[in-house]
N, C-alpha and C positions, 0 to 999 in steps of 0.2 A: 485430442484425447478421445479414445473410444468410450462407448457407453459402459463397457465392462471395467475400464480403468476408472471411470467416474464412480461406478458402483463400488469398486474396491476401496476408494478413498472415503466414500460416503457411508459405507457400512461401518468402517472404522470410526468415522466421525460420530455416528449415532451411538456407538458403544462408549466412546470416550466422553461424550457430553453427559452421559448418564453415570460416569464414574465406575463403570463395570469392567471386570476382567473378562477375558474371552469366555471363560467357563460360565460366569454369571450371565453374560449376555446371550450365550448360546442356549442356556436353559430358558431364559426369558422368551426368546423367539422360537424355541422348540426345535433346535437342530443340535447336532453334535459339535463339540469344541473343535474337532478336526475339520469339519465342514466350514465353520466360521473362519478358522485360520486359513483355509484354502480360499475363501472369498476375499479375505483381507490381503492375501499374497497374490491374488489374481490367477491362481492355478485351478480353481473350481468355479464353474458357472452355475448360478442358481436356476432352478426350474421356475416356470411361471407361478406355480403354487407357492414355492418358497418366497418369491418376491412379494406375492400378495400377502402372505402370512407376516412377513417382516413389516410391510407397510401398515397392515391392520394393527399389529401389536404396538407399533411406534407412533401410530396416528400420523403417518406421513404419506406423501404422494409417491406412487411407483414411478411416475414421470420424473420426479426429483431424484429418486434413488438411481435412476438410469441416466440422469443428466439431460433429460428432455425438457425440463422446466427448472426454473430457479425457485418456484413456489414449493416450499418444503412441507408445510403443515396443511392438513385438510381442515379447512374452516368453511363454513357456509354462512353467508350473511344475508339476512332477509332485507331486501331493499325496496320491494314493491308490495302492494297489497296482494297481488297475485301470488308472490312468493309466500306470504304469510298464510293466505287462504289455502294454498296448495299443501303446505306443511300441516295445517289444521286438518285438512281432509285426509292426509296420510295417517295421522294419529287416530282419527276417527275410524278409518277403514281397518287399521291394525287393532281395533278394539281397545285402545288405550283410555277411552272415556266414552260415556254415553250422554246423549242429549235427551232430556225429558221436559215435557211441558208440565208445569206445576199446577195440579188441580186441587191440592190441599196444602195447608201450611204445617202439616204434621210430618215434617221431614227431619230425620235425625242427622244426616250428613248433607250439608248444603254448602256449595261453593258458588259464589256469585262473582261474575266478572263484569266490571263496569268499564266503559270506554269513553274517553273524552275525545271522541272522533266520530264523525257522522258516517264515515264509509263502512266501518266494521259492523255496526249494528244493522245497516241496510243489507249487507251481504249475509249476515247471520239470519235475518228474517227471511230473505229469499231462499237461502239454503234449507232452512227448516221447512219451508213450504214445499220445496221440491222433494225433500226426504220423506215428508208425509205422503205425498203423491206416490212416491216409489214404494213405500211400505204398504200402502193399500192397493198397490198394483195398477194404479191409474197411469203410471209412467214406468216403462220397462228400463232395463239397465242401459240399453243402447241410447235411448232418449236422455236418460240421466247423464251419461257420459258426454253427449253432445252439449247438454246444458252446462256441464262443468267446464268443458273446453271453451265454449263461447263466453261464459261468465268470467273465467279466469283471464281470458284475453282482454275483456272489458276493464278489468281491474289492474292491468299491467301499467300502473302509474306509481311513481315514487311515493314512499311514505315520508311525509315531512317530519323533521325533528324540530319540535317546538322549544327545545331546551336551549337553543342558541339565542 
């Protein structure tokens, strides 16, 4: 079976598992009903942008859509401390949160995270120290990147699940 024959059946599968008509599904993924019908009949080939859009809207893998993988859904599982810290750094870099040292107890919005784990607080302490050096320009971006790379490699160890 070719990748486009697999695409043909999988695009129809996506639509049917959502209980949608071709009209509803085509509106959902942002194409015309005629284009969707062509995909399902195998007479129209999707562009790379169309494939990406379908995958994003349906939270599925383009590789699955084309038959290159049996892994359908996009999920990311944090398995190591490095994975966790990498995601935390991405959130911080995207300005999704700020880190402040508390000098006063007159704080109106305060969220405190506590950890029953010795690894996470150690990383946080080291990360806060390197960030402080970066902000006062004692460490440049290149050195900070090197520190991150080496530190994340050091923490590439599995997070143990104590609930078992």
